C-alpha positions in Angstrom: 77.1 116.6 112.5 80.2 115.1 113.9 83.1 116.4 111.6 86.0 116.0 113.7 87.2 114.3 117.1 89.6 115.1 119.3 90.6 113.6 122.9 92.1 110.5 124.0 92.5 107.1 122.9 91.0 104.6 125.1 90.6 101.3 123.0 92.3 100.0 119.4 90.9 96.9 118.0 91.1 95.7 115.0 89.0 97.6 112.6 88.0 100.3 115.2 89.0 102.7 118.4 87.6 104.4 121.4 88.3 107.7 121.8 87.4 109.4 125.0 85.9 113.2 124.4 85.2 115.1 127.5 84.2 111.6 129.4 82.2 110.3 126.9 83.8 107.0 124.7 83.1 107.4 120.7 83.5 104.1 119.0 84.9 105.0 115.6 85.6 102.7 112.7 88.7 103.2 110.8 90.8 102.1 108.1 94.1 100.2 108.6 96.1 102.8 107.7 94.7 105.3 110.3 94.6 103.0 112.8 98.1 102.2 112.6 98.6 105.8 113.3 96.9 105.9 116.4 99.6 105.0 118.6 98.5 103.2 122.1 95.6 103.5 124.6 96.6 107.2 126.8 97.9 108.7 123.7 96.1 112.0 122.2 94.3 111.6 118.8 92.3 113.6 116.1 90.2 112.2 113.9 88.7 113.6 110.6 84.8 112.1 111.0 82.0 110.8 108.8 78.5 110.3 110.7 76.5 107.4 108.5 73.1 107.0 109.8 71.0 104.6 108.3 67.5 102.9 109.7 68.7 100.6 111.8 72.1 101.7 112.4 74.2 104.8 113.3 77.9 104.5 112.8 81.0 107.3 113.3 84.0 106.5 110.9 87.5 108.1 111.3 90.2 109.2 108.9 94.0 110.3 109.8 93.7 113.0 106.9 91.0 115.1 105.0 91.6 113.2 101.4 91.3 110.0 103.4 87.7 111.1 104.6 86.7 112.8 101.0 88.0 109.9 99.3 85.7 107.3 101.5 82.5 109.6 100.7 83.6 109.6 97.4 83.3 105.6 97.8 80.1 105.6 99.3 78.4 107.2 97.1 78.9 104.4 94.2 76.0 102.1 94.4 76.8 99.2 96.0 79.5 100.4 98.1 78.8 101.0 101.6 81.2 102.0 104.4 82.4 98.8 105.2 83.4 98.2 101.7 84.7 101.6 101.3 86.8 100.8 104.8 88.4 97.5 103.2 89.2 99.7 100.5 91.2 102.3 102.3 92.7 99.3 104.8 94.2 97.9 101.5 95.1 100.5 99.4 96.4 103.9 100.3 94.2 107.2 99.1 97.3 107.5 96.5 96.8 103.9 95.6 93.1 104.1 95.4 93.1 107.4 93.3 95.6 106.4 91.0 93.9 102.9 90.0 90.3 104.2 89.6 92.0 107.3 87.5 94.1 105.0 85.1 92.0 102.6 85.0 92.9 99.8 86.6 89.8 97.1 87.6 92.5 94.1 88.5 94.4 96.4 91.2 91.1 97.2 93.1 89.3 93.7 92.4 92.1 92.4 94.4 90.6 93.7 97.4 88.3 91.2 99.7 84.8 91.7 98.6 85.6 93.9 95.6 84.6 91.8 92.4 85.7 93.1 88.6 82.4 94.2 87.9 82.1 96.6 91.1 85.8 97.4 90.8 84.6 98.7 87.3 81.5 100.5 88.4 83.7 102.1 90.5 86.1 103.5 87.8 82.7 104.3 85.9 81.5 106.4 88.5 84.1 107.6 90.1 87.2 108.7 87.5 86.0 111.9 86.1 85.4 113.5 89.5 88.6 112.1 91.3 90.5 113.7 88.2 89.0 117.1 89.2 89.9 116.9 92.9 93.4 115.3 92.5 94.3 117.2 89.7 98.1 118.4 90.6 98.2 114.6 91.6 96.7 112.6 88.5 96.3 115.0 85.9 100.3 115.4 85.0 100.6 111.7 84.0 101.3 110.7 80.4 98.8 107.6 78.9 101.8 105.9 78.7 103.4 106.1 81.9 100.1 105.4 83.6 101.7 101.2 83.3 104.6 102.3 85.6 102.6 104.8 87.8 100.5 101.5 88.5 103.5 99.5 89.2 105.4 101.6 91.3 102.2 102.5 93.5 101.6 98.8 94.2 104.6 98.2 95.4 103.9 100.4 98.2 106.1 103.6 96.8 103.3 107.3 97.2 101.3 108.7 94.6 104.3 111.5 95.1 107.3 109.5 94.8 105.5 107.8 92.0 105.2 111.0 90.0 108.3 112.5 90.6 110.1 108.9 89.7 108.1 109.0 86.1 108.9 112.5 85.4 112.6 111.6 85.0 111.9 108.7 82.6 112.6 109.0 79.0 109.8 110.0 76.6 110.9 108.1 73.7 108.2 104.9 73.2 110.4 102.5 71.9 111.1 102.2 76.0 109.7 99.3 77.2 107.4 99.0 80.3 109.9 97.0 82.0 112.6 99.2 81.4 110.9 102.1 82.5 109.9 100.4 85.7 113.7 99.4 85.7 114.5 102.9 85.8 112.0 104.8 87.9 113.1 101.8 90.7 116.6 103.0 90.1 116.2 106.6 90.3 114.1 106.0 93.5 116.7 103.9 95.5 119.3 106.8 94.2 117.1 109.1 96.9 
């Protein structure tokens, strides 16, 4: 199995790249987030990879981090989610946003990705929630149930899970504070950093 690929970027397309390693050019399908990190042709690149073998197709998928690769493998383990759909999910949402959406049960966030309906989003949540909570324990479990909506709002605005978690940890514990006020306070905290 090909676990990593390190070489020279030869070509960068809309959803794939060609990486030249020892005179051989490997076509690697990558999510949008990784594609943006590759640079320009001629640059050195390093990718974590997943070799997907089917009866009629062999494809290599590349990722900028081990976390992204692990999440991709978790996604394709769900019935009905193939590599192309998993790649679309990781192109639309960062790994942190995807984990928060799944562990918090936010099917509406996931179903906004083209090709994913509410039924598929619900299946992802049911099948992966417990597994992702274990794998992403330090990032996901410290969140209280009452702050999940605030986390979803912040990550949907583009903040990383780390930034959103830090902002949520500064919020008052009182339950009488409305969701809108909590989001506003969290955004104020992020603006001062």
